[in-house]
BANUZA-487594 format. One record per residue: x, y, z of N, C-alpha, C in turn; residue in one letter. Coordinates in steps of 0.001 Angstrom, whole numbers, plus 500000, padded with zeros to 6 digits. Layout:
XYZXYZXYZa/...
***
This chain:
301756833750561624302388834016562920301443834624564016m/301701834100565263300531834548566371301825834971567227k/301029835856568239301717836738569188301065836726570505c/301583836274571744300636836714572876301695837393573753q/301010838177574511301898839059575581301671838859576870q/302565838526577719302133838301579209302947839264580092i/302239840214580617302655841428581517302559841155582774i/303737841533583648303467841487585309303793842896585519t/303097843269586170303157844879586739302586844522588251y/303189845436589116303301845561590566302479846465591033s/301379846338591900300441847190592686300215846780593931a/299992847687595181299853847404596390300710846041596844n/301945846095596398302789844679596928302230843397596390g/301289843501595361300993842248594527301409842238592952k/301827841090592529301852841011591414300692840589590540a/300493841322589287299424841118588569299773840617587157y/299516839377586730299893839242585481298889839439584397p/299043839845583328298026840205582182298310839414580965q/297232838803580411297716838063579081296960838561578019e/297375838756576687296721839191575619297111838744574368k/296243838541573172296771838221571939297106839564571210e/298241839684570577298653841063569745298382840754568263l/297705841695567649297519841352566029298970841500565337p/299220840886564302300367840572563610299977840946562253v/300877842061561713300203842465560140301758842381559314t/301248842222558025302539842314557117303210843552556997l/304406843665556971305318844987556721304922845541555311e/304637844918554428304115845492553148302921846329553211a/302203846264554080300795846671554306300780848121555078d/302037848223555705302233849368556296302346850689555491e/301578851644555881301397853011554895302516853450554588p/303785853475555322305250854250555102306240853364555796r/307254853602555549308487852779555971308566853071557364h/308728851776558255308959851943559767310309852234560186l/310439853383560548311775853798560986312124854183562546e/311114854645563013311314855044564325310399854181565175s/310873854289566506310230853329567560310117852027567023g/311093851339566855311265850051566314312167848982566902v/311613847831567302312513846818567824312695845869566632l/313911845317566243313965844629565270314503843145566089n/313693842059565270314168840562565904314774840075564535l/315956839305564753316713838408563792316740836871564091y/315906836153563910315694834701564281316682833848563590p/317400834381562571318289833791561875319726834022562313d/319726834960563239321269835266563589321154834611565066i/322078833775565475321873833060566602323317833121567427t/323254832964568853324178833078569920324188831628570292y/324517832164571889324649830674572693323310829934573021q/323446828774573362322173828214573827322150828262575224t/320896828567575789320496828718577081320007827416577806i/320608827021578665320475825642579273319188825685580357e/319250826934580900318025826837582063318526827820583114g/317441827521584311317692828582585190317424827551586586f/318135828317587648317835827464588831317977828036590118g/318222827424591423318220828099592740319210827400593495g/319226827650594573320351827040595691319658826285596873a/319846824977597005319116824249598088320251824192599254m/320389825471599774321291825695601170320743824847602446t/321335824595603414320481824069604390319411824920605150e/319474825987604820318425826998605638317170826746604597t/317280826644603193316114826420602363315386824952602564s/316553823830602610315778822601602930315273822311604395a/316115823016605269315274822933606750313958823310606602y/313749824762606342312614825346606136311392824664605354l/311870823870604235310875823286603410310412821942604198l/311555821452604956311445820292605579310400820330606938s/310039821763607008309086821910608342307593821924607854q/307546821953606426306183822127606013305551820831606061m/304231820881605738303551819607605708304153818955604451t/303798817746604193303991817086602857303513817898601697p/302085818273601641301398818910600639301876820354600545q/302267820777601644302675822330601329304049822461600842m/305074821559601237306100821467600514306082820953599032r/305307820074598737305089819871597414304782821029596641k/303620821711597232303359822897596545304542824158596148q/305323824195597213306334825034597337307422824748596148a/307891823279596385308587822777595188308246822887593934l/307083822827593786306046822998592274306241824369591794e/306362825209592730306589826799592263308032826931591606k/309013826153591904310141826306591192310514825118590132f/310098823948590177310346822779589327309406822301588534f/307993822680588554307143822163587757307085822978586305s/306226822303585491306219822960584150305296824256584212m/304467824214585090303439825392585400304367826615586046e/305512826246586970306098827173587641307476827618586971g/308766827721587507309873828166586910310542827201585948c/310288826001585878310840824873585412312451824858585422r/312787824946586894314228825140587256314981823756586765m/316163823891586328316791822628585928318210822475586614r/318726823696587433319950823624588174319757823909589484f/320678823195590355320238823308591695321924823331592262i/322169824543592955323577824730593846323681824130595352r/324348823241595597324222822863597001325832823171597505v/325717823451598883327140824005599511327612822760600080p/329113822569599914329916821518600363330012821671601686m/329618821283602826329834821411603966329093822928604315d/329231823330605599328381824398606128328824825846605302s/327968826818604943328007828094604415327332828932605540c/327353830201605121326293831266605936324841830995606031d/324663830064605081323186829746605289322968828207605455y/323672827837606736323539826827607206323339826969608883s/322599826100609636322168826293610889323166826282611893l/324332825786611722325555825809612215326698825336611314e/328112825649611937328946825149611155329058823580611357e/329651822868610208329877821707610244330719821117608998y/331328819867609283331925819263608002331867817786607970t/332210817287606954331789815886606748332776814990607361a/333998815477607742335047814892608451335207815737609714v/334998814997610929334991816023612069336277816484612600k/337140815523612138338612815724612756339754815131611739d/340033816247610592340640815787609643342115815370610105p/342858816097611270343900815744611697344402814555612266m/342978813815612838343073812514613491342780811483612294k/342125811971611242341729811419610363342357811554608875d/343641811762608756344083812234607481343837811382606142p/343330810150606179342819809204605311341279809608604966e/340542810330605645339398810724605515338362809467605678l/338708808441606473338025807420606408336500807498607289s/336325808584608120335315808985608753334403809687607893t/334741810090606662333945810951605707332575810500605904f/331381811451606122330189811041606051329056812221605644s/328206811708604887327000812928604577325994812942605547l/326035812609606833325405812452607900324368813765608113e/325119814864608039324606816396608211323521816597606791r/324252816218605829323394816532604733322115815672604620d/322281814415605049321004813508605089319943814171606040q/320329815073607003319262815563607711318208816219607304k/318662817252606159317680818344605652317863818249604055y/319235818674603736319418818571602314319065817642601297i/319517816522601574319511815224600662318025814902600524l/317074814822601633315814814363601420314958815240600626p/314995816704600909314310817691600042314911817823598694v/316200817835598461316880817762597162316192816706596374l/316116815377597033315630814511596301314068814381595813k/313423815081596638312225815247596397311918816249595271e/312754817530595365312698818192594226313057817539592596a/314176816649592830314581816048591710313413815296591119i/312750814195592152311541813683591644310380814343591183f/310084815517591653308959816509591363309407817215589653l/310573817246589421310810818102588351310583817257587176s/310120817698585911309902817192584632311249817416583671k/312105818634584140313085818803583496314523817897584265e/315324817312583266316542816815583728317311817825585019p/317396817289585908318320818388586816319759818081586869i/320395819318586859322074819101587320322373819986588378s/323118819289589278323671819852590572325038820469590563v/325090821556591010326372822418591230326850822269592553l/327977821712592830328601821515594447329618822590594528l/329236823389595665330520824533595908331014824735597164s/332096824512597342332662824714598794332863826137599228p/332626826180600590332748827795601228334261827850602076w/334374826693602524335777826563603530336054825175603515s/337409824792603615338278823971603954337924823526605617p/338143822387606057338325822324607624339286823453608243p/338890823816609315339837825137609933341168824718610244a/341292823217610420342853822795611090343692823038609804c/343318822958608530344026822938607297344508824254606846w/343758825525607437343935826669606878344921827637607838k/345414828933607198345994829771608003345014830676608738t/345587831556609766344667832336610522344067833385609602p/342926833807609931342381835116609244343299836174609034p/343345836943608244344126838297608245343186839306608094v/343452840655608382342482841715608264341899841812607108r/340392841606607033339702841656605749339853843029604927p/340203842772603707340048843755602524338727843795601704k/337541843433602432336592843293601615336004844876601292n/335454845160599988335031846314599788333370846502600479d/333682847579601216332582847978602126331189848400601207k/331640848826600041330378849406599008329700847953598680a/330427846804598619329755845712598237329204844788599357v/329914844663600310329585843611601567329088844486602873y/329305846070602748328633846736604066329520846485605170g/328926846892606172329534846462607490328762845327607938e/329483844117607853328925842868607922328722842720609490l/327254842658609690326701842576610939327238841566611856p/327356841886613009327662840972614177329199840522614047g/330205841273613302331325840652613152332279842023613294a/332435842851614171333275843807614403334768843240614408p/335703843830613997336929843653613571337698843090614699e/337367843906615912338021843450617154337590842150617919k/336576841733617198335955840306617774336627839243616993s/337500839420615910337879838468615195339244837943615703i/339475836773615952340738836239616631341713836105615121d/342749836799614896343816836669614042344804835907614070y/344810835093615239345850834068615553345493832630615257t/344117832345615246343378830891615305342972830604614066t/343450829723613238342617829309612003340923828995612200p/340289829211611255338742829216611497338244829070610007s/336953828311610112336037828157608753335851829464608524r/335479830459609360335108831869608955336212832881609042c/335675834035608357336694835197608340337727835028607506n/337743834119606314338859834089605607339873833030605773g/341095833479605736342451832489605839342491831673604549g/343590830969604381343737830419603221344128828799603390s/344018827947602446344615826639602553345734826763602630l/346449825784603568347973825566603353348160824901602285k/349428825089601668349553824241600524350012822658600959p/350405822356602194350456821144602476349474820343602511e/348296820857602539346946820271602532346139820230601261y/346771820524600283345968820758598973345783819309598467y/346705818319598706346313817146598257344908816432598987a/345030816958600411344032816447601119342740817183600914s/342824818405600476341502818934600301341010818636598807w/341748818347597989341335817871596566340669816236596843a/341337815655597606340651814178598006339397814302598516k/339363815344599559337961815643600182336812815902599316y/337216817016598353336215817338597552335792816279596641l/336629815590596212336350814474595115335343813457595937t/335778813280597160335108812072597881333530812914598216l/333456814215598517331994814682598597331378814598597302f/331991814763595870331290814534594681330960813006594427v/331821812215594611331556810726594609330241810160595411t/330174810904596911329493810344597579328138810921597243s/327638812257596700326494812462596640326201811929595032y/326896811446594145326661810778592865326010809283593583l/326699808763594429326232807373594972324879807458595775k/324430808787596215323031809167596581322328809318595519e/322466809110594211321681809493593194321415810632592744g/322389811739593170322402812856592906322820813252591716i/322340813866590734322869814051589370323977815381589351p/325102815242590153326200816356590222326899816359588576v/326706817559588239327452817754586947328379818660587056t/328500819536588066329497820646588074329994820661589519m/331254821346589817331807821718590953332674822955590886m/332344823805591314333273825070591435334517824972592592s/335574825246592176336572825037593262336384826186594421i/335858827153594656335543827937595719334578828906595817q/333701829172596500332942830257596531333466831542596897n/333303832449596191333794834013596520335144833879596784e/336171833611595768337483833296596063338393834179596710s/337826835728596764338712836631597576337981837380598615i/337057836816598848336195837409600184336380836856601392a/336721837667602777336883836828603938335821837588604610a/334772836867604413333501837297605111333468836619606499t/332385837009607568332483836572608568331597835046608832n/331433834433607750330946833308607779331905832593606745w/331495831203606634332642830181606224333205830879604863d/334458830809604474335216831510603626336643831284603558s/337133831316602298338390831160602138339253831906601088c/340221832598601280340734833246600178341846832632599513v/341630832585597943342621832383597005343068833321596129w/344423833328595743344886833924594596344792832958593314t/344866833405592212344621832783590876345535831975590891a/346796832211591141347751831452591031347675830196591795q/347176830366593208347020829308594076345981828384593641e/344696828843593031343872827920592516344407827157591405q/345348827882590527345716827271589407346581825872589750k/347429826332590896348222825167591379347609823890591876a/346484824537592470345500823337593011344722822535592304f/344388823299591162343701822477590039344338821617589419l/345492822001588747346362821230587845347337820157588746k/347596820369589734348634819300590428347697818493591463d/346523818780591877345953818069592715344310817865592292h/343754818870592094342164818416592198341800817668590735l/342165818073589598342042817594588536342825816110588279y/344000815735588675344439814507588742343509813608589885p/342803814266590833342366813340591697340715812913590950e/340325813883590271339187813706589357339204812588588398f/340404812606587754340714811627586590341027810335587381e/341427810069588620341390808850589495340561808424589583k/339110809248589800337924808790590252336847808705589116n/337394808926588073336532808677586883335561809950586546g/335926811019587278334861812104586995335304812977585890l/336420812988585319336484813860584220335686813448583018v/335005814707582529333935814225581508332357814058582024g/332305813931583264331242813855583830330669815089584803k/331804815586585616331581816447586511332507817595586027v/331979818629585569332637819945585195333271820683586159g/334485821261586245335029822108586923335083823459586760i/334392824451587812334255825841587469335112826579588201y/335626827910587711336603828449588583336048830070588633i/336477830755589634336115832061590043334953831975591090w/333564831964590562332537831705591421332225832986592498d/332606834178591870332524835194592641332226836571591577h/332327837881591972331630838816591446332396839048590062n/331504839744589308331721839651587772332918840393587423k/333217841528588330334191842724587858335576841791587372e/336070840822588069337387840344587374337235838784587132r/336305838441586486336199836962585882336894836843584785v/337142837924583972338392837938582693339560837539583601l/340048838276584452341150838194584920341708836891585610e/340833836348586387341009834955586950341116833939585736y/340088833924584891340228833224583697341888833090583101a/342017834478582894343304834751582214344367834118582777r/344572834149584224345513833680585001345440832176585252e/344510831877585220344265830199585546344615829276584351i/344063829876583137343893829080582002345225829044581005l/345812828085580914346894827909579831346540826716578843d/347768826245578220347725825177577266347385823985578148e/347774823847579377347701822705580147346308822685581108v/346009823965581582344808823775582338343549824102581664t/343556824617580503342483824671579589341419823635579576d/341672822346579500341150821463579205340596820942580514k/340916821544581753340485820999583196339177821968583480m/338940822977582797338035823837583154336717824050582291v/335443823717582756334296823647581966333801825205581678e/333987825922582642333479827078582622333801828222583976g/333290829413583608333328830499584678331911830520585573f/332024830720586617330681830758587651330890832226588152a/330023832989588045330185834503588615328891834822589273f/328986835829590343327880836452591153327666838040590428h/326677838617590972326207840140590641326638841127591632w/327153840896592857327196841741593887328221843247593833y/328750843258592639329626844203592306329095845056591306s/327939844835590875327399845590589744327315844751588303g/326908845425587135326673844729585946327899844143585160d/328885844591585085330225844014584334329493843090583507h/328631843508582377328130842685581494329218842330580321f/330057843660580242331097843603579281332238842552579563e/332394842355581079333600841347581328332997839998581058a/331717839818581296331334838124581092331450838149579510v/330821839200578658331318839053577196332502838597576893e/333667839671577438334874839231576951335269838034577238m/334949837649578543335473836144579016335058835259578091a/333805835265577359333350834133576506333994834489575158g/334355835797574780335026835770573707336594835536573799q/337090835552574798338522835335574950338565833578575229k/337893833100575592337730831645575954336544831041575321f/336353830940573913335088830174573514334903828835573722p/333894828583574082333500827112574390333159826971575909g/333782827970576745333630827848578199332122828254578493k/331520827344579443330198827816579863330257829307580748v/329584829975580469329221831255581386327729830980582366l/328256830977583539327070830721584358327258831621585687m/325918832483585779325783833145586993325452832053588240l/325991831933589155325875831257590200325342831524591397s/325085832926591511324638833319592681324086834791592830e/323060835299593487322369836364593544321487836699594636c/321343837607595154320024838046595980319967839337596397c/318848839837596895318891841261597550319464841223598724g/320179842158599149321095842220600300320287843101601523l/319257842293601727318309843029602958317413841813603309h/316763842109604526316068841116605140314473841181604294a/313687840140604344312448840137603444311631841484604063p/311011842148603108309980843215603667310688844473604340g/312034844283604574312651845487605086313243846313604292r/313565847623604669314182848605603961315724848772604469v/316426848471603729317920848664603992318832847527603342g/320118847880603573321045846993602995322097846380604277t/322122845313604459323117844599605458322892845555606764l/321818845572607246321664846619608496321428847882608390g/321692848551607333321494850028607217320287850265606566t/319771851549607159318436851898606811318107852929605826e/317441852761604718317047853725603576315892854576603942e/315977855761604504314756856433604803313876856704603603l/312617856671603349311883857150602453311435856081601629g/311723855037601524311198853698600839310352852976601541k/309515852226600918308481851305601501309053849998601099t/308448848968601911309101847675601605308495847294600217p/307434847714599884306679847411598307308038847957597395q/308511849193597902309214849845596658310370848991596637a/311107848440597578312406847831597730311887846556596868v/310846845976597132310504844688596487310578844771594875e/309981845915594440309891846244593049311353846523592682y/312262847054593215313621847239593148314396846016592966e/314160845215594008314716843950593676314462842969592384d/313119842909592108312795842490590974313247843097589550a/313261844252589741313879844870588562315325844747588458v/316103844488589598317439844384589430317689842961588945d/316812841948589304316991840636588861316680840518587150y/315720841342586809315286841271585358316455842060584518a/317000843055584911318055843869584413319256843046584453h/319482842462585463320938841427585460320664840267584534d/319502839760584653319513838471583740319615838625582272i/318785839945581781319064840389580427320167840718580039i/320950841368581027322195841792580538323365840448580393g/323275839603581224324004838387581472323619837539579826n/322340837355579694321975836748578526322594837109577535l/322648838672577223322997839025576085324541839355576067n/325048839018577248326707838950577247326960837317576674a/326170836688576869326752835239576469326202834237577543g/325688834450578861325409833633579796324558832382579297m/324854831211579730323946830010579343323259829276580549s/323664829481581789322768829044583052323036830177584042r/321781830229584778321587831035585687321013830322586801w/321727830654588221321222830020589492320816831098590480i/319862831139590960319583832366592258320304831641593452d/320327832175594498320744831927595672319439831143596254w/319333831241597673318278830444598392317173830361597817n/316612829097597669315123828919597105314251829704598009l/314542829655599388313476830181600212314415830628601767c/313713831735602255314172832101603636312867832377604533v/313046832519605713312123832698606665312008834425606590d/311129834987607486310737836550607164311802837199607832k/312913836891608242313920837518608905315382837155607912d/314983836552606578316029836259606016317060835058606316g/316505834417607341317427833177607896316415831954607662g/316666831074608587317877831078609758319084830739609347p/320128831173609829321548831050609467322534831116610883r/323740830605610649324421830549611910325379831746611946h/325127832788611269325880833999611610324654835221611526v/324927836258612143323846837342612064323363837876610757p/322442838650610932321950838955609507321211838232608684g/320672838517607327319720837913606807319350838453605486g/319315837626604298319016838220603049317729837833602346f/317093838447601646316054837958600903315907837015599926t/314733836489599450314728835382598491313365835474597752a/313212834799596703311889834975596193310604834255596523s/310953833344597615310018832728598470310376832972599863m/309126833437600656309555833384602143308640832663602900i/309097831793603828308533830931604597307935831271605861v/306480831571606180306036832209607153306190831179608471n/305692832023609710306240831264610967305293830136610972d/304060830022610314303241828684610553303633827833609425d/304787827986608910305486827053607635304661827195606211h/303767828102606103303258828175604896304283829179604127s/303765829560603205304997830324601980304093831448601398f/304840832440600905304409833231599864305626833587598999r/305250833872597638306303834303596789306291835913596627t/307292836611596198307070837967595813307379838229594280n/307302839605594188307752840074592506308835839413592244l/309992839254592782311191838752592117310779837399591642t/309908836535592045309753835221591760309109835240590360y/308016836297590496307393836622589076308211836891587984e/309133837767588207309911838136587270310953836963586855f/311559836261587713312267835112587506311466834024586661i/310454833875586952309283832895586025309284833572584856r/309288834971584556308958835427583206309948834824582205h/311272834652582969312463834108581858312368832768581873f/312306832053583091312424830501583197311346829787582616s/310136830401582464309023829423582307308728829709580715h/309207830897579908309090830991578769310118831006577749y/311475831131578378312674830780577576313181829271577997i/312887828470577206312809826952577730314314826425577559l/314504825268578402315711824869578073316110824567576765p/317482824745576270317816824602574874317451825781573991g/316916826676574441316467827768573611317882828480573192a/317950829257571861319118829863571494318764831197571320v/319825832059572024319520833469572104319412834071570444r/318671834878570037318743835423568706318943836862568620i/319422837505567565319598838622567052318669839716567406g/319061841047567980317840842131568063318375843497568107f/317780844456567631318175845869567894317004846707568258s/317517847502569224316613848363569846316556849659569510r/315621850593569415316022851961569124316274853080570430c/316009852613571546316341853418572450316718852688573861d/317348853289574798318000852546575868316718852627576917s/315532853071576635314304853065577719313906851658578125r/313827850980576955313564849439577027314847848605577193i/314919847509577962315733846429577947315126845299577495e/315908844556576733315445843490576057316334842357575853m/315886841181575765316601839918575255315502839230574554t/315997838083573674315225837203572882316011835920572516a/314728834969572342315537833480572127314545832650571438a/314989831862570832314315830805569936314031829478570674k/313130829233570932312748827882571840313074826778570756n/313095825598571202313312824266570721312107823745569831p/310833824318570577309520824147569919309309825180568647d/310006825738568129309781826816567289309212828292567629g/309054828314568793308423829486569430309838830436569859t/309411831642569873310180832609570169309920833440571556a/310652833637572501310352834536573582311119835867573618a/310464836845573687310954838182573655310925838873575017v/311603839028575921311406839927577168311660841227577287v/310716842116577361310837843531577645310561844044579139l/312153845127579481311670845637580697311652847035580561l/310580847416581162310299849171581130310324849325582609n/311380849877583247311524850082584425311219851614584869k/311136852243583631310576853792584218309111854041584209g/308888855036584599307432855674584972306688856232583960n/307102855809582681306297856114581318306052854966580671e/304716855033580070304240853951579367305087853900578001d/305462853052577523306289852885576279305623852052574951l/305769852684573740305032851706572667306018851616571502g/306170850442570934307225849996570041306402849306568752y/307163849183567778306743848253566596307629847312566432a/307385845879566694308510844797566456308272844346565087i/309729844515564474309689844019563092310399842578563088r/309645841564562600310003840386562493309912839407561291v/310756838882560413310119838133559348309080838944558610c/309337840127558205308521840873557185307147840828557932d/307078840712559401305732841193559858305874842238561046r/304785842942561444304951843948562476304056843857563578v/304574843731564696303581843648566003303898844897566555i/302556845778567201302477846658567884302495846211569245r/303476846799570108303336846344571480303445847428572204v/302782847309573511303011848414574600303707847764575853q/304552848738576223305333848336577540305127849121578480a/304030848940579311303435849822580358304747849998581309p/304562851048582142305441851748582927305867850644584148a/306931850245584444307406849572585537306608848113585574r/307152847602584341306577846154583835307604845146583254t/307368843909583327308168843083582482307216842334581791l/307688842354580506306478841636579410307436840532578869s/306692839426578617307235838405577778306104838232576393t/306730838364575080305999838003574129306162836764573618l/305406835909573505305493834648572818305146834577571383l/305981834621570157305927834214569131305879833197568585l/305041832676567803304955831425566862305690831544565679d/306704831278565394307435831356564110307270830153563210l/306598829323563523306411828237562842305377828442561590r/304723829610561682303978829710560406304049831316559848d/
***
């Protein structure tokens, strides 16, 4: 057995990888029984298949990438989609405009004048999203799967917004949207509101037309979620659904429309697509003996905290459903200190960047251990202000595009790559046990017979452990504030 350790640590705002071979010894040759400081690996105990990692091709990301020279854009896309980069194989694409669009838009400009949707057009997507998306698919050596997600139906099909009940601990004071500026009498794509039941059939037809139009463009759409952030009335494109409303829409309109257009078995439908804390509740309310077959899986976000137990219970309650994180990002602009416009004194941008990377690693580890099989980041890239977008504010990403259209990656990118580059598509999570909570870990057996073990030490103290696996022992150091990947060759 051979073991290689790849360590990423941060100093002076830069990521420094370090690679080294670790000696492997027989446990029988140890002078005494190993009982303390041990991490156990059990390659024969297996859990879910890990299908891969990905990111979102929003209009913002596509626009920024389109402004680069062809050579620069190829280099940027290779960071995500090449075998040397993140090996991403999932791409999320918004259906019509979202907060990360340059302006509001819809594929049918006036559905009231065109109830048959005969004027439906992907003209807007063909401007930025589709050309760059096709380039990414062409560059990828992994088979790409695309997730389509709607943020809002056309405004004319919705009810007016109601006073938002968003949790300020999650969303903060949304910039540029004081409550007094919201028109609560006129339907809008933004600030929530709900789809009127009399337009359920029209919206189902619209979404199905969107999916089939993307397929005709040669885009490998394999997933669609019913609604992004089902209960958030945000100052950007949004629509509020109760679980019972989604269930009625799915059962009586969307699934029959999918059947009519031959999409069943080709494009899986995902529910929830919002924060993890109530994924189980929505699943319980929507799924029954009729709707169970209509839903391929549950999509969830990270903005309300860990809730790994909720993800695990959802998988246990509904075995066979795909568990997919479909969005996450740091809620501050790149290199800035603060969340959603609030300042946090006493922190440097480098400290915030480290915290972002650690949050990503912690969340990926927790979700994988809870049964997640697909992971999709938010924007592939943003500019230095966390945009551009059609509403105020902006959030960070793992790639930042500079004013001269060059780009840089940050520590979050390096941490994502630790998972996506070494836990290969088709890997199976394996069993482990750890001696303490100072180290966070997950482990997976790759299709090629290697195993990837990821160790996160987010503390300020260097840690050392003995890994026991297949009657062998590997002494490993986990330096302070690092993410390590151990590559074990289990084939000998």
